[in-house]
C-alpha positions in Angstrom: 0.0 -0.1 -0.2 1.6 3.2 -1.1 2.1 5.9 1.5 0.5 9.8 1.6 3.6 11.5 0.0 3.7 8.9 -2.8 -0.1 9.3 -3.7 0.1 12.7 -3.4 3.4 12.7 -5.8 1.5 10.2 -8.5 -1.4 12.3 -8.2 0.5 15.5 -8.6 2.6 14.4 -11.8 -0.5 13.1 -13.7 -1.4 17.2 -13.4 -0.5 20.0 -15.7 1.1 22.0 -13.1 4.3 23.7 -13.0 5.2 23.2 -9.7 4.4 21.2 -6.6 5.4 20.2 -3.2 4.4 18.0 -0.6 4.8 18.1 3.1 4.1 15.8 5.7 4.0 15.6 9.4 3.7 12.8 12.1 3.7 14.1 15.4 3.4 11.9 18.6 2.7 14.3 22.2 2.3 13.2 26.0 1.7 15.9 28.7 0.9 15.0 31.9 0.0 17.6 34.9 -0.5 17.0 38.2 -2.3 18.8 41.3 -1.7 17.9 44.8 0.3 14.9 43.6 -2.8 13.5 41.4 -2.9 13.3 37.7 -5.1 16.4 37.0 -4.9 16.4 33.3 -3.4 13.3 31.1 -3.0 13.8 27.0 -1.7 11.7 24.3 -2.1 12.5 20.9 -1.1 11.2 17.6 -1.6 13.7 14.4 -0.8 13.3 11.0 -1.5 15.5 8.5 -0.3 16.5 4.0 -0.1 20.1 3.1 -0.2 20.9 -0.6 1.5 23.7 -2.2 1.3 24.7 -6.3 3.0 26.9 -8.5 0.9 27.3 -11.6 1.5 30.3 -14.1 3.3 31.9 -11.4 0.5 31.4 -8.9 0.4 30.1 -5.6 -2.4 27.8 -4.1 -2.1 25.8 -0.6 -4.3 23.1 1.0 -4.2 20.6 3.5 -5.7 17.6 4.8 -5.3 15.4 8.6 -7.4 12.4 6.5 -4.3 10.9 4.5 -6.8 8.5 2.6 -6.5 8.6 -1.3 -9.9 10.5 -2.0 -8.8 13.2 0.9 -5.1 13.5 -0.4 -7.0 14.0 -3.7 -9.1 16.5 -2.8 -6.5 18.3 -1.2 -4.7 18.8 -4.2 -7.7 19.8 -6.2 -8.0 22.1 -3.6 -4.4 24.1 -4.0 -4.9 24.0 -7.9 -8.4 26.0 -7.4 -7.0 28.3 -5.2 -3.9 29.0 -7.4 -6.4 29.6 -10.0 -7.5 32.7 -8.2 -4.6 34.1 -6.9 -2.3 36.8 -7.9 0.7 36.6 -10.0 4.1 36.7 -8.4 7.2 35.5 -10.4 9.1 35.1 -6.9 7.0 31.9 -6.1 9.7 28.9 -6.0 10.9 26.4 -4.0 14.0 24.7 -3.8 15.8 22.3 -5.3 17.6 19.3 -3.7 20.8 20.0 -1.5 22.7 17.9 1.0 21.3 18.5 4.3 24.4 19.1 7.4 26.3 16.1 8.5 24.7 15.3 12.1 21.5 16.5 11.6 20.3 13.0 12.6 21.1 13.6 16.0 18.1 15.9 17.2 16.1 13.1 18.1 16.9 10.8 20.9 14.8 7.4 21.8 14.6 7.9 25.3 11.5 10.3 24.4 9.6 7.5 23.2 11.4 4.6 25.2 10.4 6.2 28.9 7.7 4.6 30.1 4.8 6.8 30.6 4.4 6.3 34.0 8.1 7.1 34.8 6.8 10.6 32.8 3.8 10.8 35.6 6.7 10.3 38.0 8.6 13.3 37.1 5.7 15.5 37.3 4.9 14.3 40.8 8.5 14.3 42.1 8.6 18.0 41.2 5.1 19.1 42.6 6.6 17.2 45.8 10.0 19.0 45.8 7.9 22.5 45.7 5.6 22.0 48.5 8.3 19.9 50.6 10.6 23.2 50.2 9.2 25.6 52.1 6.2 25.9 54.6 5.3 29.3 53.0 4.6 27.7 49.5 0.8 28.1 49.3 -0.1 26.5 46.0 1.1 25.1 42.7 -0.7 26.7 39.9 0.4 24.4 37.3 3.2 21.9 37.2 3.7 18.9 34.6 5.8 16.8 31.8 5.2 17.2 28.2 7.0 15.9 25.1 6.7 16.2 21.3 8.4 12.9 18.8 8.2 14.7 15.4 8.7 13.6 11.6 8.6 15.9 8.7 9.2 14.7 5.1 9.2 17.2 2.3 9.1 16.6 -1.2 8.8 18.6 -4.7 9.2 18.9 -8.2 12.3 19.7 -8.4 13.9 16.8 -7.0 13.9 17.8 -3.4 13.5 14.7 -1.3 14.4 15.0 2.7 12.8 13.4 6.0 14.1 14.1 9.1 13.3 13.5 13.4 13.2 15.5 16.3 12.1 15.1 19.8 12.0 17.3 22.7 10.7 17.1 26.7 9.9 19.7 28.9 9.0 20.3 32.6 7.7 23.3 34.3 6.3 24.4 37.3 4.1 27.5 38.4 4.9 28.3 42.4 2.5 30.6 44.6 4.0 31.5 48.3 2.8 33.5 50.6 3.9 35.5 53.7 1.1 37.3 55.4 -0.9 38.9 53.3 2.1 39.0 50.5 1.9 37.0 48.0 4.3 36.1 45.1 4.5 33.9 42.1 7.7 31.8 40.8 7.8 30.1 37.4 10.7 28.3 35.9 10.9 25.2 33.1 13.6 23.2 31.4 14.1 21.5 28.2 16.0 18.5 26.9 16.4 16.1 23.9 15.3 13.1 26.6 13.5 13.2 29.6 16.2 11.1 31.2 18.3 14.3 31.4 15.3 16.4 33.4 15.6 17.3 36.8 12.7 17.6 38.5 14.3 18.3 41.9 16.3 21.3 40.2 13.7 22.5 38.5 11.1 22.5 41.5 14.1 24.0 44.1 14.5 26.7 41.3 11.2 28.1 41.2 10.4 27.9 44.7 13.4 29.8 45.2 12.6 32.3 42.6 9.1 33.1 44.4 10.2 33.0 47.5 13.1 35.5 46.7 10.6 38.0 45.4 8.7 38.0 49.3 9.4 41.5 51.0 10.0 43.3 48.0 9.3 47.6 47.9 9.3 50.6 45.3 12.2 52.2 44.7 12.2 56.1 43.7 12.2 56.9 39.5 15.7 56.7 38.2 17.9 55.8 35.7 20.8 53.8 36.5 22.9 50.7 35.2 20.6 47.7 35.1 21.6 43.4 35.1 19.1 42.1 32.7 18.7 38.5 34.0 19.2 35.9 31.0 15.5 34.9 30.7 14.4 38.7 30.7 17.3 38.9 27.9 15.6 36.1 25.9 12.3 38.0 25.9 13.7 41.3 24.4 15.5 39.3 22.0 12.7 37.6 20.9 10.7 40.9 20.4 13.3 43.0 18.4 13.6 39.3 16.4 10.7 40.7 13.6 13.4 43.3 12.5 15.7 40.3 11.3 13.6 39.0 9.3 13.5 39.7 5.5 10.0 39.8 4.9 9.9 42.4 7.8 12.2 44.4 5.8 10.1 43.8 2.4 7.1 45.2 4.4 8.6 47.8 6.0 7.7 46.7 9.5 11.0 46.4 10.8 12.9 49.2 12.5 14.9 51.0 10.3 18.0 50.8 13.0 18.4 47.2 11.8 19.7 47.8 8.4 22.9 45.4 7.2 25.9 47.0 7.5 25.1 49.2 10.3 26.8 49.3 13.7 23.2 49.2 15.2 24.4 47.6 18.7 27.2 47.6 21.4 30.6 46.0 19.9 30.1 43.2 22.5 27.1 42.0 21.1 26.8 39.0 18.8 23.5 37.7 17.8 23.2 34.0 15.5 20.1 32.1 14.2 21.3 28.6 14.1 18.6 26.0 13.2 21.1 23.1 13.9 21.3 23.8 17.7 20.4 21.3 19.6 20.0 23.6 23.1 17.0 25.4 21.4 13.6 23.8 20.5 13.5 24.4 16.9 16.6 22.5 15.8 16.1 20.6 12.8 17.8 19.3 9.3 16.0 21.7 7.5 13.2 24.0 7.4 9.9 24.6 6.3 9.9 23.9 2.6 12.9 21.6 3.0 16.3 24.3 2.5 18.9 23.0 4.7 18.9 24.3 8.2 21.9 26.7 8.9 24.0 28.9 11.7 23.5 32.6 10.3 25.9 35.2 12.1 23.4 38.1 12.3 25.3 40.7 14.4 29.0 40.4 14.9 30.8 43.5 17.2 27.3 45.3 16.9 27.1 45.5 13.1 24.2 44.0 11.8 25.5 41.2 9.0 22.4 39.2 7.6 18.7 38.8 7.8 16.8 36.0 7.9 15.2 34.6 4.7 13.3 31.8 3.1 13.1 31.3 -0.6 10.3 33.7 -1.7 11.4 37.0 0.8 15.2 36.1 0.0 14.3 36.2 -3.5 12.4 40.0 -2.7 15.5 41.3 -1.2 18.0 39.7 -3.5 19.2 37.2 -1.1 19.6 33.3 -0.7 17.6 31.4 1.7 19.1 30.9 5.1 16.8 28.0 6.2 14.0 30.4 7.6 10.9 29.3 6.3 9.0 28.0 9.8 5.8 26.1 9.9 3.4 26.1 12.5 1.6 23.0 11.4 0.9 21.1 8.2 -2.5 23.1 8.7 -1.0 26.6 7.5 1.2 28.1 5.0 4.8 28.5 5.6 6.0 31.5 6.9 9.5 33.7 7.4 10.6 33.1 10.9 13.7 32.7 13.3 14.5 28.7 14.5 16.7 29.1 17.8 17.9 32.5 18.1 20.2 33.7 20.9 23.1 36.1 22.1 26.6 34.6 22.2 27.6 34.8 25.8 30.4 36.5 27.5 33.0 35.5 30.0 31.2 37.1 33.3 30.5 34.9 36.1 27.1 36.0 38.2 28.8 37.5 41.2 31.2 39.6 38.8 28.3 40.9 37.0 26.8 42.2 40.3 30.2 43.4 41.2 30.4 45.2 37.8 26.7 46.8 38.7 27.9 47.9 41.8 24.6 49.8 42.5 21.3 49.3 40.5 18.6 47.1 39.6 18.6 43.5 38.9 15.2 42.9 36.4 14.4 39.3 36.9 11.0 39.6 35.3 8.7 41.8 33.3 5.0 42.4 32.0 3.4 43.3 28.9 6.3 43.0 26.5 4.0 42.6 23.7 3.4 45.8 23.8 6.5 47.1 22.5 6.5 49.0 19.4 7.5 46.3 17.0 9.0 49.3 14.4 10.4 51.8 16.5 11.4 49.6 19.2 9.7 52.3 22.1 8.6 49.6 25.1 7.4 50.8 28.4 6.5 47.6 30.9 6.3 46.6 34.2 8.7 45.0 35.9 10.2 43.3 39.2 13.9 42.3 40.2 16.3 43.3 43.4 18.2 46.3 44.1 22.2 46.1 43.5 24.1 47.6 46.4 27.9 47.2 46.8 28.0 44.3 44.0 25.4 42.4 45.9 21.7 41.9 46.0 20.2 44.1 48.7 16.2 43.3 48.4 13.5 42.6 46.0 11.8 45.3 43.9 8.3 45.4 42.7 5.9 47.8 41.4 8.3 49.4 39.3 8.1 50.2 35.4 11.1 50.2 32.6 10.9 52.3 29.7 13.3 52.6 26.7 14.1 51.6 23.5 15.1 47.9 22.1 17.8 49.3 19.9 19.2 51.6 22.3 19.3 49.3 25.3 20.9 46.9 23.1 23.0 49.7 22.3 24.3 50.3 25.8 25.1 47.0 26.7 28.3 47.1 28.9 28.8 43.7 30.1 27.6 39.9 28.7 27.6 37.1 31.2 28.3 33.6 30.7 24.7 32.1 31.7 23.7 31.5 28.2 20.7 29.6 28.5 18.1 28.5 25.9 14.0 29.5 26.7 12.3 27.4 24.2 13.8 28.6 20.9 15.6 31.9 22.5 18.6 32.1 24.3 20.3 34.8 26.0 23.0 35.3 28.8 22.3 38.0 31.4 23.2 41.6 30.4 24.6 44.8 31.7 22.9 47.9 30.6 23.4 51.5 30.9 21.4 54.4 31.7 18.0 52.8 31.8 14.7 54.6 32.9 13.3 53.1 35.8 9.6 54.6 37.0 8.9 53.9 40.8 7.3 55.3 44.1 
């Protein structure tokens, strides 16, 4: 019996179509959440689907089906062909040709993700919650706690002779903790990810979340000021993700990127280096090829503060006169591909946490921001709520809450004066802790 990809190819070859593409995705996922050490939510899913893109007379059509029977695949082809007839002509519609995938691209999948028994995965979730509750009597609740994983298989073929298939897997654990002391409540969240559940440590994750929550107790506001700031890596990653739109070829073509981010411009601090690496296993989006089958690669976006490159898929690469950098993304088989980041990160420095505090001397350490989604993606202006710690004499003094941080993302990354060695990935965006000069803080 023919598989769905072969069926689709057989149907497409019989049509008078200029170019075609077949995208097949199979995923197996597991999720377990606990509440008071009992399983509160359990989900197992196996999802398969096929997507068809065709280019005919410079017109693009897209369709998909989660039913992989012959009639459903044929209907998907029919629908893509019909949609193309009513689409606008664009000479830049194209599919990649066959290319050699990177060496070692098969290492994104660890068999442990499917070999580990479900009861063991549930046990990990229970240990995580148990660790939190036993850590300190001031812990009043666990709002969310659990384990999840995903094993992904993808195959792409097209009429240019491209034939690629790849596999990847990722496990994750998380916990959201509430602590209370008197009338004062605080929250603490932590998560970690790995290619296999065998290397996830629920005790470490639970303790980290509990410590982060407890450390906020007794927080107080401070007078408004402009001072040196230490931005913790988790916040730095969020800031980088907000800035990421300005590194996309699509954003530059549509003029929705910051005009301050242009190839050849020294837009940032000479200390700053930014990379997008679809092959970096530390990031959640590591895969041997992108959403249209082009090889994943390591792209240097910023070196010594100077913008070196943009991130492009084939279509928007042609629009701006660039080759693909392997940055065609898909959120699933049921939606068209788009231009996006893979694993985006700031290169680490060589300064440890204690030395970063000494370097700041007197200032604020920001460990959490709220409302960063409101930042202007074009100008880079932002004003968000924040919390963290007062730094005095090169040491953490007391927790700070009820403050707001305002500025401009481009200026923030231009004013870097120190970069830590604590690079960590949070899903597909990574960053070390950063020292920033003269950031405006609004307090009491």
